[in-house]
C-alpha positions in Angstrom: 107.0 109.2 140.5 106.4 113.0 140.4 102.8 113.4 140.5 103.0 116.9 139.0 104.9 116.0 135.9 103.6 117.2 132.6 103.1 113.8 130.6 99.6 113.8 129.0 98.5 110.4 128.0 101.1 108.7 130.0 99.9 105.3 131.5 101.9 102.6 133.2 101.5 98.9 132.7 102.5 96.3 135.3 105.0 93.4 134.0 104.8 90.0 135.4 108.1 90.7 137.3 106.8 93.5 139.1 108.3 96.3 137.0 106.5 98.9 135.1 106.5 99.9 131.6 105.4 103.5 130.3 102.9 103.8 127.7 101.2 106.8 125.7 97.6 106.3 125.1 95.5 108.4 122.8 92.5 110.2 124.0 89.5 107.8 123.7 87.3 110.3 121.8 90.0 111.0 119.3 90.8 107.4 118.8 87.3 106.6 117.8 87.5 109.1 115.3 90.4 107.3 113.6 93.5 108.7 115.0 96.7 106.4 114.9 98.7 105.2 116.6 96.2 104.6 119.5 98.9 103.3 122.1 102.7 103.9 121.9 105.2 102.0 124.1 107.9 104.6 125.5 111.2 102.8 125.2 112.8 104.6 128.2 113.9 103.5 131.6 111.2 103.9 134.0 113.1 106.4 136.2 113.9 108.7 133.1 110.9 110.8 133.7 112.0 113.8 131.8 112.5 111.6 128.6 109.0 110.0 129.2 107.4 113.2 129.9 108.8 115.0 126.7 107.8 112.1 124.4 104.3 112.1 125.6 104.1 116.0 125.2 105.2 115.2 121.5 102.6 112.4 121.0 99.8 114.5 122.6 100.5 117.5 120.5 100.5 115.6 117.2 97.2 113.9 118.3 95.6 117.5 119.2 96.7 118.8 115.9 95.0 115.9 114.0 91.9 116.4 116.1 91.5 120.0 115.1 90.5 119.3 111.6 90.7 115.3 111.1 93.1 113.7 108.4 90.5 112.0 106.1 88.7 112.9 103.2 85.1 113.8 103.7 83.5 110.6 102.1 80.4 111.3 100.1 80.7 114.9 99.7 78.3 116.3 97.3 79.4 116.2 93.8 80.2 119.6 92.2 81.7 120.9 95.5 85.2 121.8 96.6 85.0 119.0 99.3 84.1 116.3 96.4 87.0 117.7 94.4 89.3 117.3 97.4 88.2 113.8 98.0 88.8 112.8 94.2 92.3 114.3 94.5 92.8 112.2 97.6 91.5 108.9 96.5 91.7 108.7 92.8 94.1 106.1 91.5 95.7 108.5 88.9 96.1 111.4 91.2 99.7 113.1 91.9 98.7 112.8 95.7 99.5 109.0 95.4 103.1 109.6 94.2 104.2 111.7 97.1 106.3 110.3 100.1 104.3 109.7 103.1 105.6 112.5 105.2 104.7 114.9 102.5 101.1 113.3 102.1 100.7 113.9 105.9 100.9 117.6 105.4 98.7 117.3 102.2 96.1 115.5 104.4 96.1 118.3 106.9 96.0 121.0 104.2 93.1 119.1 102.2 91.2 118.8 105.6 91.5 122.4 106.2 90.3 123.3 102.8 87.4 121.0 103.0 86.4 122.2 106.4 86.5 125.8 105.6 84.9 126.1 102.2 84.1 122.4 101.2 80.4 123.0 100.8 80.9 125.6 98.0 79.9 124.7 94.5 82.7 125.0 92.1 80.3 126.7 89.9 79.7 129.4 92.1 83.2 130.2 93.1 84.5 133.6 92.0 87.9 135.5 92.6 86.4 137.4 95.3 85.6 134.3 97.0 89.1 133.2 96.9 90.5 136.6 97.9 88.3 136.4 101.0 89.2 132.9 102.0 92.7 134.0 101.9 92.3 137.2 103.9 90.2 135.2 106.4 93.1 132.5 106.8 95.8 134.8 107.2 94.1 136.7 110.2 96.1 136.5 113.3 94.9 133.8 116.0 94.8 136.6 118.5 94.9 140.4 118.5 98.6 141.6 118.4 99.8 138.4 117.1 101.4 138.1 113.4 99.3 137.3 110.4 99.3 133.6 109.6 100.8 134.0 106.0 102.2 130.6 105.8 99.0 129.0 106.7 97.0 131.1 104.4 99.6 130.5 101.4 99.4 126.7 102.2 95.7 126.9 101.7 95.8 128.6 98.4 98.6 126.2 97.4 96.4 123.3 98.1 93.5 124.9 96.3 95.5 125.2 93.2 96.7 121.7 93.3 93.3 120.1 93.6 91.9 122.5 90.8 94.7 121.4 88.6 94.0 118.0 89.1 90.4 118.5 88.5 91.6 120.0 85.1 93.2 116.7 84.4 90.2 114.7 85.6 87.9 116.9 83.3 85.9 118.1 86.2 83.4 120.9 85.2 84.3 124.3 86.1 88.1 123.2 87.1 89.5 124.8 83.8 87.7 128.3 84.6 89.1 128.3 88.1 92.5 127.1 87.1 92.5 130.4 84.8 91.6 132.6 87.8 94.2 130.8 90.2 97.0 131.1 87.7 96.6 134.9 87.5 95.9 135.2 91.3 98.9 136.5 93.6 99.1 135.9 97.3 101.7 137.5 99.5 104.6 134.9 100.1 105.8 134.3 103.5 109.2 136.1 104.2 112.1 133.6 104.0 114.0 133.2 107.3 117.1 135.1 107.7 118.3 133.6 110.9 121.5 131.6 110.7 123.6 130.4 113.6 127.3 131.6 113.5 130.3 129.3 113.9 130.7 130.4 117.6 127.1 129.5 118.2 127.5 126.1 116.6 130.6 125.5 118.8 128.8 126.6 122.1 126.0 124.2 121.2 128.2 121.5 120.8 130.0 122.1 123.8 126.7 122.5 125.9 125.5 119.2 124.4 128.7 117.2 125.3 128.3 118.8 128.9 124.8 117.6 129.2 125.6 114.1 127.9 123.8 114.8 124.6 126.6 113.7 122.4 124.2 112.8 119.7 122.9 116.3 119.4 126.6 117.5 119.2 127.3 115.0 116.4 123.9 116.2 114.5 124.8 119.8 114.8 128.3 119.3 113.4 126.7 117.3 110.6 124.0 119.9 110.0 126.5 122.9 110.0 129.6 121.7 108.5 128.0 119.0 106.2 125.1 121.2 105.3 122.8 118.1 106.0 118.9 118.8 106.5 117.6 117.7 109.8 115.7 114.8 108.3 118.8 113.2 106.9 120.5 113.5 110.2 117.8 112.0 112.4 116.2 109.9 109.6 112.4 109.5 109.5 110.0 107.0 111.1 107.8 106.0 108.2 104.6 103.7 108.3 106.2 100.1 107.9 103.3 98.8 105.7 104.6 95.7 104.1 108.4 96.6 104.2 110.7 94.3 105.8 113.7 94.6 107.9 115.4 97.7 109.5 114.7 99.2 112.7 110.9 98.8 113.5 108.8 100.4 116.3 105.1 100.8 116.9 104.1 99.9 113.3 106.7 102.3 111.9 110.2 101.9 110.3 113.2 103.9 110.5 114.5 105.1 107.1 116.3 108.0 105.2 118.7 108.7 107.6 122.6 109.0 107.8 124.1 105.4 109.0 127.6 104.6 109.5 127.6 102.6 106.2 127.5 106.0 104.4 130.9 106.7 105.8 133.8 104.9 104.1 137.4 104.2 105.4 138.8 107.2 103.8 136.2 109.5 105.8 134.1 110.2 102.9 130.3 110.4 103.3 128.2 109.3 100.3 124.5 109.8 100.9 121.6 110.3 98.7 118.9 112.7 100.1 115.5 111.3 100.5 113.9 114.7 99.5 115.4 114.9 96.1 117.4 111.7 95.6 120.4 113.8 94.8 123.9 112.6 96.0 125.8 114.5 98.8 129.4 113.7 99.1 131.4 115.1 102.0 135.0 114.7 102.9 134.9 114.7 106.6 138.5 114.9 106.9 138.3 118.5 105.9 135.8 119.5 108.3 137.2 119.5 112.1 133.7 119.6 113.9 132.4 116.6 112.2 135.8 114.8 112.4 135.9 115.3 116.2 132.6 113.9 116.6 133.4 110.9 114.5 136.5 110.4 116.7 134.3 110.2 119.8 132.6 107.0 118.4 134.5 103.7 119.1 135.2 101.7 115.7 133.2 98.7 117.2 130.1 101.2 117.8 129.9 102.3 114.1 126.9 100.3 113.2 123.7 101.5 112.2 122.4 105.0 112.4 124.8 107.7 113.1 122.7 109.7 115.3 120.9 107.8 118.1 119.1 109.2 121.3 121.3 108.0 124.2 118.2 107.7 126.3 116.3 105.2 124.3 119.2 103.6 122.2 116.9 104.4 119.1 117.0 107.0 116.5 115.0 110.4 117.4 111.7 111.5 116.1 111.8 114.8 114.3 110.2 116.8 117.0 111.9 115.2 119.8 115.4 115.9 118.3 114.4 119.6 117.8 113.1 119.8 121.2 116.2 118.4 123.0 118.5 120.7 120.7 116.4 123.8 121.6 116.9 123.1 125.3 120.7 122.7 124.8 120.8 125.9 122.3 119.2 127.8 124.9 121.5 126.7 127.6 124.4 127.8 125.3 122.9 131.2 124.9 121.6 130.9 121.5 118.5 133.1 120.9 115.2 131.4 120.3 114.9 133.2 117.0 117.8 130.7 115.6 116.1 127.1 114.9 117.8 123.9 114.4 116.7 123.8 110.9 118.7 127.0 110.4 122.0 125.2 110.9 122.0 124.0 107.1 121.5 127.6 106.0 124.3 128.7 108.4 126.8 126.3 106.8 125.8 127.4 103.4 126.1 131.1 104.3 129.6 130.5 105.9 130.6 128.8 102.6 129.5 131.8 100.5 131.1 134.3 103.0 134.3 132.5 102.7 134.3 133.0 98.9 133.2 129.5 97.7 131.5 129.6 94.2 127.8 129.4 94.2 128.0 126.4 91.9 130.3 124.6 94.4 128.0 125.5 97.2 124.9 124.2 95.3 126.6 120.9 94.7 127.8 120.4 98.2 124.2 121.1 99.5 122.5 118.9 96.7 120.2 122.0 95.7 117.7 121.1 93.2 117.4 124.6 91.9 121.2 124.6 90.8 121.9 125.1 87.2 122.1 122.0 84.9 125.9 122.0 85.1 125.5 121.0 88.7 124.4 117.7 87.5 127.7 115.8 87.1 129.4 112.8 88.1 130.5 111.9 91.5 133.9 113.2 91.3 132.5 116.6 90.5 130.2 116.5 93.7 133.0 115.4 95.9 135.5 117.9 94.5 132.9 120.6 94.9 132.4 119.8 98.5 136.4 119.7 99.0 136.6 123.2 97.5 133.9 124.5 99.7 135.6 122.9 102.8 138.8 124.4 102.0 137.5 127.8 101.5 135.6 127.8 104.7 138.8 126.6 106.6 140.9 129.6 105.1 138.1 132.0 105.9 138.2 130.9 109.6 142.1 131.2 109.7 141.8 134.8 108.1 139.2 135.8 110.7 141.2 134.3 113.6 138.3 132.0 114.4 140.0 128.5 114.3 
């Protein structure tokens, strides 16, 4: 084993047959504070040190992020304080917090903890707009001199403050009506939307580089994200807490869900998939998309079982961060600048569709956008025909510009 490999938390356990099994183990001090999981078995071959080290780094980063602020409500916070209101929001039976999905709730926990840590001791009755403005200005300061402002973090903090105060209004917590009125009129600088999108040539380069590296799953995922306009979470699926759910692919107390499987593809080449984010239908005719069709053709019929995108190294679906990291490594090798992210792939597909002259209504239906007009809520035939029109326009566009 390489002694200098960057694999924080890596431990090896001896098997009875003399073999060794890699595990990642959380730091004892952080585990004692309630961090989960404390131990994760790494399902890689013992000699696949690169994959083992990469997974260790992801797990370590998640643990350290949690440790900065913790992720649990401050129990027993003084009544009338912001921390107490946050605690009510996270624990009350009728709170909107209870209805959000686990992955969204995970981000809510982090934002709630930041809010409690930063200003939790402040009495609601003493909060003024001047205080709120100062909190925002403090939150958006650069981490270091010369670095950009932390607009996303600061905006997220203000969004969470609005959410807990609005809950306080419903719960009839004194002072929340007054603060909700202030926050409804307060305006904070919104982070600029991303403008980067991968071009068709860059997508093809990534796919070629992925196949050259033996990362066929990354090539397939890239094609689905760009041509199919799928979100990364739909391509990779998500590892959610297993709780009491039965069946499915399970690992270390988590269950894989919400991802594309071969069952979503019918014998005619049509993908029918309900997005986990909005529940809206995506209907894609893959026969009209050459990049997707080529990746499907690479998979033997007998292997078309279970999740579409599987990490070849482990035989299991990817974690979100592991997929992004492997994609980034391959994209860099393909000459794609670091300013272009994996999650920009969907935006790249949408941009190509619009540049090709496809109607915005059709693109909205194809991508299952929730902010489309009410006319976009149509029957399955409308969804499928919309995606076919978009695919046809994009193909014609490629032919016009000589990029086929």
